[in-house]
C-alpha positions as CSV (number, residue, x, y, z in Angstrom):
1,M,109.3,-62.9,-20.0
2,D,113.0,-63.4,-20.3
3,F,113.5,-61.4,-16.8
4,G,116.1,-59.1,-18.4
5,L,117.8,-56.3,-16.7
6,K,119.3,-54.5,-19.6
7,G,119.4,-50.6,-18.8
8,K,118.8,-51.2,-15.0
9,V,121.6,-50.2,-12.4
10,A,121.4,-52.5,-9.4
11,V,123.2,-52.0,-6.0
12,V,124.3,-55.3,-4.3
13,T,125.8,-54.7,-0.9
14,G,127.9,-57.5,0.2
15,G,128.3,-58.3,-3.6
16,S,131.9,-59.3,-3.6
17,S,131.3,-62.7,-2.2
18,G,129.0,-65.3,-1.3
19,I,125.3,-65.0,-2.3
20,G,125.6,-61.4,-3.0
21,A,128.3,-62.1,-5.6
22,A,126.2,-64.8,-7.3
23,I,123.6,-62.2,-7.4
24,A,126.0,-59.5,-8.8
25,E,126.8,-62.1,-11.6
26,A,123.5,-62.9,-12.6
27,Y,122.5,-59.4,-12.7
28,A,125.4,-58.4,-14.9
29,A,124.7,-61.6,-17.3
30,K,120.8,-60.0,-17.6
31,G,122.3,-56.9,-18.9
32,A,122.3,-54.9,-15.8
33,D,125.2,-52.6,-14.5
34,V,125.8,-53.7,-11.2
35,A,127.5,-51.3,-8.4
36,V,129.1,-53.7,-5.7
37,L,129.0,-52.5,-2.4
38,D,131.4,-54.5,0.3
39,L,133.4,-53.5,3.1
40,V,136.8,-54.6,1.5
41,L,137.2,-55.0,-2.3
42,A,140.7,-55.6,-2.9
43,P,140.8,-59.7,-2.6
44,D,137.6,-59.6,-5.0
45,E,138.7,-57.2,-7.6
46,E,139.0,-59.9,-10.5
47,R,135.5,-61.1,-9.8
48,I,134.1,-57.4,-9.8
49,A,136.0,-56.9,-13.0
50,A,134.6,-60.1,-14.6
51,L,130.8,-58.4,-14.2
52,G,132.2,-55.8,-17.2
53,T,133.3,-52.5,-17.7
54,T,130.1,-50.9,-16.9
55,S,130.4,-52.5,-13.3
56,A,132.1,-51.3,-10.6
57,G,133.1,-51.6,-6.7
58,F,132.6,-49.1,-4.1
59,A,133.8,-49.3,-0.5
60,C,131.1,-49.2,1.8
61,D,130.6,-49.9,5.6
62,V,127.0,-50.5,5.7
63,T,126.8,-49.8,9.6
64,D,128.0,-46.4,9.2
65,E,125.8,-43.8,8.1
66,T,128.1,-41.2,6.5
67,S,129.9,-44.3,4.6
68,A,126.7,-45.7,3.4
69,E,125.3,-42.0,2.2
70,M,128.7,-41.4,0.3
71,A,128.9,-44.9,-1.4
72,I,125.3,-44.3,-2.7
73,T,126.1,-40.5,-4.0
74,R,128.8,-42.0,-5.9
75,V,126.9,-44.3,-7.5
76,H,124.3,-42.3,-8.4
77,E,126.8,-39.5,-9.7
78,R,128.4,-42.3,-12.2
79,Y,125.0,-44.0,-13.2
80,G,122.6,-41.3,-12.7
81,H,119.9,-43.7,-11.8
82,I,119.4,-46.6,-9.2
83,D,116.7,-49.4,-10.2
84,V,117.5,-52.2,-7.7
85,L,118.9,-52.6,-4.5
86,V,119.7,-55.6,-3.2
87,N,120.9,-55.9,0.7
88,S,123.0,-58.9,1.0
89,A,125.7,-57.9,3.4
90,G,124.9,-60.0,6.5
91,I,126.9,-62.0,9.4
92,V,126.0,-64.6,11.7
93,R,127.4,-64.7,15.6
94,L,126.4,-68.0,17.1
95,A,126.0,-68.9,20.7
96,P,123.2,-69.8,23.2
97,A,121.5,-67.0,24.4
98,E,122.4,-66.9,28.0
99,E,126.1,-67.0,26.5
100,L,125.9,-64.4,23.7
101,S,127.9,-61.4,24.2
102,L,126.4,-57.9,23.6
103,A,129.3,-57.3,21.3
104,A,128.1,-60.2,19.1
105,W,124.5,-59.0,19.5
106,N,125.2,-55.2,18.5
107,T,127.2,-56.3,15.5
108,T,124.6,-58.6,13.9
109,L,122.1,-56.0,14.4
110,A,124.0,-53.5,12.7
111,V,125.0,-55.2,9.8
112,N,121.8,-57.1,9.4
113,L,119.6,-54.8,10.0
114,T,120.7,-51.2,10.6
115,G,122.7,-51.6,7.4
116,A,119.8,-52.4,5.3
117,F,117.8,-49.8,6.8
118,L,120.5,-47.5,6.1
119,L,121.1,-48.4,2.8
120,S,117.2,-48.3,1.9
121,R,116.8,-45.0,3.0
122,A,119.6,-43.7,0.8
123,V,118.7,-45.5,-2.1
124,G,115.1,-45.0,-1.7
125,R,115.4,-41.6,-1.7
126,I,116.7,-41.6,-5.3
127,M,114.1,-44.2,-6.1
128,L,111.1,-42.1,-4.6
129,A,112.2,-38.8,-6.7
130,Q,112.7,-41.0,-9.8
131,G,109.4,-43.0,-9.7
132,H,110.6,-46.2,-9.9
133,G,112.7,-49.1,-8.0
134,K,112.9,-52.4,-6.3
135,V,114.3,-53.1,-3.0
136,I,115.4,-56.7,-2.3
137,N,116.0,-57.7,1.1
138,M,118.0,-60.9,1.8
139,A,116.5,-62.4,5.0
140,S,116.6,-65.8,6.0
141,Q,114.6,-69.2,7.1
142,A,115.5,-67.5,10.4
143,A,113.2,-64.9,10.1
144,S,110.2,-67.3,10.1
145,V,111.3,-69.9,12.7
146,A,113.3,-70.0,16.0
147,L,116.9,-71.4,15.4
148,P,118.9,-72.8,18.3
149,E,121.8,-70.3,19.4
150,H,120.4,-67.9,16.6
151,A,119.4,-65.2,18.9
152,A,120.9,-62.4,17.3
153,Y,120.4,-63.5,13.8
154,C,116.9,-64.5,14.2
155,A,116.1,-61.0,15.9
156,S,117.9,-59.3,13.0
157,K,116.2,-61.3,10.2
158,F,112.8,-61.0,11.7
159,G,113.2,-57.4,12.2
160,L,114.6,-57.1,8.4
161,I,111.0,-58.7,7.2
162,G,109.1,-56.1,9.4
163,L,111.3,-53.3,7.6
164,T,110.5,-54.8,4.3
165,K,106.8,-54.7,4.8
166,V,107.1,-51.3,5.9
167,L,108.8,-49.8,3.0
168,A,106.7,-51.9,0.8
169,S,103.6,-50.4,2.4
170,E,104.9,-46.7,2.4
171,W,106.6,-46.7,-0.8
172,A,104.8,-48.9,-3.5
173,G,102.2,-46.1,-3.9
174,R,105.2,-44.0,-5.3
175,G,106.5,-46.6,-7.6
176,V,109.1,-48.4,-5.2
177,T,108.4,-51.7,-4.1
178,A,110.2,-54.0,-1.4
179,N,110.2,-57.9,-0.6
180,A,112.8,-60.3,1.0
181,I,114.3,-63.5,-0.2
182,S,114.5,-66.2,2.9
183,P,116.9,-69.0,2.0
184,T,117.9,-72.1,4.0
185,V,121.8,-72.9,4.1
186,V,123.2,-71.8,0.8
187,L,126.4,-73.5,-0.3
188,T,128.5,-70.6,-0.5
189,E,132.3,-71.4,0.1
190,L,131.6,-70.2,4.1
191,G,128.3,-72.4,4.2
192,R,130.2,-75.0,2.8
193,K,132.5,-75.1,5.4
194,A,129.9,-74.5,8.3
195,W,127.6,-77.2,7.3
196,D,130.0,-79.9,6.2
197,N,129.9,-82.0,9.0
198,P,127.0,-84.4,11.0
199,K,125.2,-81.3,12.0
200,G,124.9,-80.3,8.8
201,E,123.9,-84.0,7.6
202,E,121.4,-83.8,10.2
203,L,119.7,-80.6,9.0
204,K,119.1,-82.0,5.7
205,T,117.0,-84.5,7.1
206,M,114.8,-81.8,8.5
207,I,114.4,-80.3,4.7
208,P,111.6,-81.7,3.0
209,T,114.0,-81.4,-0.6
210,G,116.8,-83.1,1.2
211,R,119.5,-80.6,0.5
212,F,120.9,-77.4,0.9
213,A,120.2,-74.3,-1.6
214,H,122.8,-73.4,-4.2
215,P,123.8,-70.0,-4.6
216,Q,122.5,-69.7,-8.3
217,E,119.2,-70.8,-7.0
218,I,119.0,-67.7,-4.8
219,A,120.3,-65.3,-7.8
220,A,117.7,-66.7,-9.8
221,A,114.9,-65.7,-7.4
222,A,116.8,-62.2,-7.1
223,V,116.6,-61.7,-10.7
224,F,112.9,-62.3,-11.1
225,L,112.1,-59.7,-8.3
226,A,114.4,-57.2,-9.8
227,S,112.7,-57.6,-13.3
228,D,109.7,-56.0,-14.6
229,A,107.8,-59.0,-14.2
230,A,107.6,-58.8,-10.6
231,D,106.2,-55.3,-10.4
232,M,103.2,-56.6,-8.9
233,I,105.0,-58.3,-6.2
234,N,105.4,-55.9,-3.0
235,G,105.8,-57.0,0.7
236,A,106.5,-60.7,0.0
237,D,109.1,-62.8,1.7
238,L,109.9,-65.8,-0.8
239,L,111.1,-68.8,1.3
240,I,113.9,-70.7,-0.6
241,D,114.0,-73.2,1.9
242,G,113.5,-76.5,0.5
243,G,110.3,-76.7,2.7
244,Y,112.0,-76.3,6.3
245,T,109.6,-74.0,7.5
246,I,106.5,-75.9,6.8
247,R,106.9,-78.2,9.3
């Protein structure tokens, strides 16, 4: 029960920064070969190189069907198998619903939901052919409760939970499980900038644990779900929100 990932190949979208980077680093530390997929890799080449010589970065626009399929083809050609997919690429565009632009809505849905579908479909075909695999979707507490000014984000994350459950239902009998992780605010670099203010302090008072999450705490859950110890977990949404959604 050491939750080791030695011999596994893991694809992590959005893996060059934020939560995705923390997951990629944790997977590499547990022995996995990590394929980092991101729109722009150049600024984070050193971070990707630090994952080890068997890990690599692949440019990918998760919203583009051709780009997604080509990236996964390159990963599969390099490693010969894919055991874990983490859909971590995501964006947020905030505004009151009556002011939210159609462009902001479409972009949010394209990255957070359509992107996860395109990658899950591309990797899922490989996993189903090989008879095993794990899909892990990064959702949010915004997939369980309504948050002000989060119309597009909530819609995308609620949809992602629905997608996760359908994949779990359709694929588990063929050896491929699907689960989601739903964090509260996570103190990535962007998270610190967005919530280091009175609004953030007020939000902390609504979380029973009284604080936000650290990237490594989310990565730890992703390691568990990717490991053989989680083989019986399927269709779950693991909330890492300090109890925010229980009230």
